N, C-alpha and C positions, 0 to 999 in steps of 0.2 A: 586653482583657488580663485574664487570670484572676489570682486571688490567688496561686496557685502559681507563676505566671510571675514575679511581682515579689518573692516572699519565699521564703527557704529553709524547708525542712520543720521545722527545729529551732525555729522560732518558735512560740509559742503561737498557735493558729489564730484564736481570737477577738480576741486582742490585735492581730493583723494586720488583722482585719476592721475594727476600729475605726479603726486608723491609716489604712488604705486609704480608708475612707469620708471621713475628715477631709482627708487630703493629696491623695487622688486625685480627689475628687468636688466639693470646694468651693474657693472662692477663698481667696487668702492672707488677705484681710480676715476671713473667717469662721474661719480657723484661729486668728487672734489672739484671737478672742472665743469660741472653742469652749467649751462647758460641760464638756467632759471634760478632766480634769486628769491628767497623767502621774503625779504624785507625791503623791497623797492615798490614803487607805485604799482598797484594792481591794474591789469588790463583786462577788458572783457573778452571772453572766449565764446565762440558759437556752440550751440548744442551739437552733440555728436553721439547719438545712441544713449543719451541721458535724458532724464525727465525735465531738466531745466538747465538753462545757461547760468553763468555766474561770473564773478570777477576773480582773477587769480594773480598773484604776484608772478610776473614773468619777464623781468628785465634782466639783462646780462649783469652778472657779478664781476666786478673788476677791482683793481687796487684802490679805487676811490670810493667804493661802496661803503656805506655807513649804516649801522644798525638804527632803524627808525623806532626809537623808544616812544614816540608820540602815539604809537598804536595802542599803548596801554591806557591812554586817557579815555578810552571808550567806556570805562567804568571808574568808580571812585575807589582807588586803592588806598588802604590805610594800614594794612597789616605790618608794613615795614616799621611803623612807629613803635610797635611793641617788640618786633623781632630784631631789628637792627637800627635803633634810634640814632646811631652815630653816623648814618649816611644821609645825604641830602636827596638822593634819588628815591623813587618808589621801588626800586630794586635794591636788594642787599648787596649784590655782587655785579653791578653794572659793567665794570671793566672786564671781569672774567666772562660775563655773558657775551659781550662784544667779541672777545677773543675766540670764544667757542664757535660762534656763528661765522666769523671770518674764516676760521679753519675748515668749516664745513660748507664753504661756498654759499653761505646764507640760505641753506636748505633747512626744512623743518626737521626736528628731532622727535617730536612726540606724536607722530601720525599713527603709531601703532597702538591699538586699544589695550593690548596686554601690557605694554610699557607704561601706559597711563595708570593702569590698575596697580602695577607694582609700586609706583610712586605714591599714589593716593592711599594705598593700604598702609604703607610705612607712616605716612603723615597722620592717618586717623588714629593709629595706635599711639603715636606720640602725643596727639591732642588729648586723648583720654587719660594719659598718664599724669597729667597735671605738671609735667616737668618744665614746659615751655609755654609762656603766654603769647598768644597771637597766632598759633598754628591753626586753630579753628577758624579764625578770620581768613587766613591765607587759603584754606580749603574752600571756604565759601566764595572767595574771589575766583579761584580756579573753576568752580562749578558754574559761576555766573558767566565766565568767559567761554565755557564749553557750549553755551546756548547761542553764542553769536556765530553767524554764518562765516565770517572771516576769522579763521582760527589762528591767525598769526600772533595776536596778543596772548592767547592761551599758551602757545608754544614758547614765547619769550618768558612769560611768568613761570611756566613749568621748569624751564632750564634754571632760572634763578632759584626756584624753590628746591630743586635737586641740590644745588650748591649749598643752599642754606641747611638742608638736612645733613649733608656731609659735614659741614662746619659744626653743627650742633652735636652730632654724634662724636666727632673728634674731640670736642671740648668736654662732653659728658664723660667719655671714657678716660680722658686725661684728668678729670676731677670726679671720680666715681663716688666720693663721699656725699655728693649732692643728692644721690638717690636715697639717702638715709636721713636727710635733714629736713625734708619737707620744704625745700627751697626751690625757687624758680630759677632755671638756667638762663643766664643773661649772656648773650654773645658779645665777647670782647674783641675789638679789632686788633689789639696788639698783645694778645695773650702770649705767654711764654712758649706755648706749644704751637702757635700759629693758628690762623683761622681755618684753613683747609688742610686736610691731611696731605702729606707729600705725594702719595700715590695718585691723588686726584689733581693736585696743582700742576704736576709735571706730565700729565697724561693728555693724549689726544682724546677728547670727549666726543664720542659719536654714539649711534644707536647700540651697537654691540657692547661698547663699554658701559653705557648706562644700564643695559639689561643685566650684564654680569654683576655690576656693583649692587643693584637693587635686589637681585635674587639672592646673592650670597652674603648679605650684610650681617655676618656674625651668627646667623641661625638658619634653620630650615624654613624657607618661605611658606611652605604648606603649614608648618606649625604656627607661624605668625598669623596666617589667615584663620586657622582654627581658633586661636586666642581671640582674634578680633571679632569673630562671629559670636563668641561667648560674651565678650565685652559689650558689644552692641545689644545683645539680647537682654542683659541685665540692666543696661543703661535705659532701655526703652520700657522696662517693666514699671507699672505704677508703683509708687512708694507704698511699702507695707506699714502696718501700724503696730507690729509686735514690739513690746518693750520688756526688758527683764522684770520678772515678778518680784514681789517683796519677800516671798518666802525663800529660805536658804536652799532647800531641796524639795523637789517634787518627785517622790518615789513611786514605785510600781503601785497601781490601784488607787492613787490619790488623784483628786480633781486638778484640772489644769486651768489656771486663770489665763484670761486673754487667749483662750484656746483656738478660736476661729482664726485669729491673726496668725497663730503658730501653724495651723493647718495650711494656710495660704503660703507661708514661707517654705514649709517642707514640700509642698506641691511644686512651687517654683523651682526648687533645687532638684526636683526629680526623685526625692526620697519617699514621696507619697504619691501614688497613682491618682489619675483624674477620677477614676471610679471610687476609690477609697475616700478621696477628698469630698466628693458629693455625699457619700453615705455618712461620713463622720460629721459633716457640716449640718446635717439634719438632726443630730443628737442634741437633746436639751442641755446635757452636761457632758463635758469631755473628761474622760478618765484616762490616766496614763496606763493603758494596757492594750492588749490585742494589736491591731494594725498600727495604731498611733505609736505604741511603744516600739514596735519594729522599725517604724519610720525614723523615730528618734535615734535608735541604735545605728541605723544606716547613715544618718547624718553625722553621728559621732565618729563612726569608723572612717568615713570619707574625709573627715577634718582632723584626724589625729587626736581625737579626744578619748577619754575613758568611755568605752562603749558598754556602759552598764544600764542604759535606758533611764537613768536618773537625770532629771533636768536640774543641774547645779549651776553655779555662777558662770563657769566657763562655757557650758553649752548655751545658756541663755544669752550671754553676750555675743556669741557667734551667730546665733539665730537673729539677734537684733541688728546685725550689721546692715546698713542701708544698701539697697541694690546698686545705687550710684557709686557707693564706696567699693563694692565688690568689683564693679567695672574698672574703677581707677586702679585698684590694687592689682588686678590682672594685667593691665597695661604696664604699670610701673614695674612689676616683678618680671615681666618679659625682658626688660633691660638689665635688671639685677642678675637674672639667670645667665646672661651672656658675659658677665665679668670673668676674667681669668683665662684659662687655657681654651683655645679654639681649635687647635690642631688635633690630630689623632695619631701622630707618629709614636707617642708613648702614652702609657696609661695616665689617667687623671683621677686623683682621689678628690671627691667633692664632699665636704661636710656641710650639710644644710642645717644651720643652727636651730631654727624654729621647727624643723621636721625631726630633729633628734636622730638623724640618719646619716650614715656614710655610704657612699657608692663609689665603686671604681668603674670608670668607663674606658673602654679601649676599642678603638676603631668603631666608635659610635654604638657600641653595645655595652650594657651593664654586665660586668663579669664578677662583681663581688658586692655584697651589701651587708651592713651591720647596723644595729642600733647603737647610739652613742649617748653619752652624758656630756653636757656642755656647761659653760659658766653660768652661775646664778645671776639674777638680775642686778644684784649689787656689785658683782664682779664679772662683767660680760667677757665672753671669748672674743678676741679681736678678729676682725675681718681682714684677710690678706691672701695673697697668692705666693707660693714658694715651690720648692722642689725637695722632696725627701732625699737626703743624702747620707744619713747615718741611722743605723738600727743598733740598739743596745739591749743585749739579753742579760738577765739577772742584774738590773741596774741598781745603783745607789739612788736614793731620792735626796737631792739637795733642796732643802725647803726654800721656796721662793720668798722674796722680801715681803710680799703682801701677806702670805700666810704666817710668816715669822712675826710681823708686827701686830696682826689682827687676831691671830689664833694662838700661836705657841706662847708668846710672852704673857698675854692675858691668862692663858691656861696655867702657866707656872705661878703667876700671882695668886690664882685661885686655889691651886693644889700643888704641893711640893713634889708629888710623885707623878705629875703630868707627863714628864718625859718617859718614865718607866711604863706608864699606861699606853703610850703611843709608840713605844719602841724607837724613840728618838735619842740621838746623841748630840751633845753640844761640843763643837770644835772651835779651835782658835780662829781659823780662817779657811777659805777655800784652798789657799796655797799651803797652809800649815794645818794639817788635819789632826793635830794633837787634841785628844779628848780633854775637855774641861769638866770638872765636877760641878753640878748645879749648886752644891752646898757652898761653893766659893762666892756665890752671887747673893747680894741682898736684894731679893726680887721686889720688895715693896718700893724700893727707890729707883727701879729701872725705868728709863724712858725708852719705849719701844723704837722710837725713831733714831736713837743714837746708840743703841745696844751694839757692842763691837763683835760679839761672837755669832757664829752660824750654827745651823742645826742640820743634821742629816740622818738618814735611815738606811741601815745596811740591807743588802739583798736578802731575799728569803721570804719565808712565810709571814704574811701580814704587811709586807712592803706596800706602800700606797700606790706604787707604779706597777704592781704585779710582777710578771715575768719579763716584760719587754716594753721598751719605749721607742718611738720613732721621731727622729729629729729632722728639722728643716730650718733654714736660715730665716730669722725674723727678729725684730727688736722687742718682742713682747714676752719672750720665754714661754711661748705656747708650743706644745707638742702633743702628739697622740700617744696614748699608753694603755696598758692593761690595768686591771684593778681587781682586788680581792673581794670587793663589795658587789657581788653578782646580783643580789636581789633588787638593787636599785633600777636595773634595766627593765623590770616589770612595771614600773611606774609610767603613766602616760605623760606626765610632766617631768622632764629630766634635765632641767636647768639647775644643777645641783653642785657643780664643781667650782673651783676657784679660778677657772679660766682655761685650763687645759682640757683636752678632749679625751674622755675615757671610752674605749672601744670594747663592745661586748665580745666580738669575735677577734680579739687581738691575736690569738694563736694562729687562726686561719689567715689573718692579714700578714703575719710574719712569714708564714709559709708561702703566701703569694709573692711577697717582696723578694724572698730568697729564690724562688723559682724563676722570677723575672730576671734575676742576675745571670742566669745560664752559666753557673759555675758548678759543674758536676763534682768537683773535688771538695767542695765545701760540705761541712757537716750540716745535717738537717736541723730544723728548729728544735725538735724534742731532744736531740742529742746535746744541743747547746744548753738547753734549760737544765737537763740532768747533770751536766758538768758542774753546775753550781757556781762557777766563777763568772765574774763580770766580763762580758765579751763585747767589745765595741767594733762594729762592722761598718766600714766605709763602703757605700754602695756605688760601684762603677756605673751602673745604669740607674740614673735618677728617675723618680716618679713625681710628676707634677701634683701639687696639692692646692686646692682652692677652698678656703673657709668662707662660706657664703651665707646669705640671709635672704631666703625666698619664702614669702608667706602666702602666695597664691599662684596657681598654675593649672593648666589643663593637662591631664595625664594621657598615657598612650591609649586609653579607652574613651577619650574625649569626656572624661569626668572632671568636674571642677574640684580642685583640692585647695582648702584654706587652712592656714595654721595660725595659732595664737601669736600675736605680736609681743613676744616676751620681753624685748628690749625697748619697745616704744619707737622703733624706727619708721613704722607706717604712719603714726599719728603723733609725732613728737610735740605737737602743740599741747596735747593732753598729758604727755609724760616726757619731761625733758631728757634729751639724749646726752649721754656722755660721749662727746664727739671724738675723743681720742681713741675710742674703740672701733670707729667706723671709717677710718682713714683709707682702708682698702689699699694698702701699700703692696707693691709687687717686688718680691725677692726671688723671682724665678731665675734658675741657673741654666 
């Protein structure tokens, strides 16, 4: 391999020659004791088969060597004021940086072009996400230092930036609710979780360590690069002028207001070809038919909307989303998608609320998929991680407090036969299930918030939980369950429940859960249902569960997927968020 294969031309040639000789030709032990120091006065070296001579740091490193931070004064550094205003230095982690270079014999760490790309890719995604102020400025500083012949300042700032990235990610995933509040992450020096993750603070940081960390940071790096490519493409697109129309619906064969702007958006998303865009742009009036109608349907299908070709409010609002906002959402949701389980030793059930979909991933492959119904906007499904540990076949439905106070008691006030209509029974308490006659209660005087009795529904036909429910530890009484209301799964918008998650393929999910237990002596699911009795099964082999909220991603076909922000977590300035539902607590067992 030649020098030019490993390093960009922008590097000082002799600087690279020294680095290559040390890192490419000698063992790690020799690197640690190398006589050449990165951060001592540079000395001139004569030309030797290179196009020009230059100055290189080449003084012996010893116990008295000190990191020369004055090298950073070559440009005006200001990013630290936003990123870590609690420090007095232009570096956020000056002490750690000094320790790292001392441990590496004051040799460069960022001489490898691929390593620089790893760091800068991570930083660019973070900058686009809007989660951290000052990252874009730090990127600009690194770019400016890359143009300087003496690369020592770049190396120092890159090391500090890597530590900064680790600290920010550590704090972000320690406080994941920040991803749903439209707030800027501020680095706290004395946070409860520490500034740097323990795996970094206690490690010997060298080139192999940096490479491993930056490649494997919670995701597939190739996926991150693919997302970044889409992010940068949309960010660089000129702003479009499409705005939602005044009419409620634009049906088939009706004229399309602001049609040229819509064509441009559909073309930018790839739902309308360049050829069709040119042809339709020449039309004096645009009609919702033919190729335009097909493009609208493609847009709707790709974005989880009702694919009827009718331009209604949901379709119009999605079309009107600014390209810059698409870029931000893609970057932001990359971090959201990494919440929860990261290993593949056991299956992971992921419920993506705005996609109305449940997937089971095992060993990085999707092995099961089902449509789901999630909490309505007024009663959101909580975001959390847990582990499924119990499955109940032919369950009773114990009416939750929210439904009791907001639905059942108002229902009884309105109609004395409400319990009979809904197949509910009133009981004294959860511990004493003695049935109480509703005629014993003066419903007009009942305060829903102090009503002492509870309500339940027996197993069987019409039970709200269907034939099975799946339990996992959490503080919100949220679980997965079957439902007798099958027609609701045909709706495109399925935020219809009171918080729990209804699973269309609940029977198949139950079979998967039982098969995963590897207990041949157990009865199968259909036998358990036919038995008619309530059967509570403790699962020896738990299955991880993540209830997530991801509204933008790039799929396996490199297609952009967008989903409606049903809970307002993407733009909470416009729709206040009920923060208690987005705490993203971890109950994993």
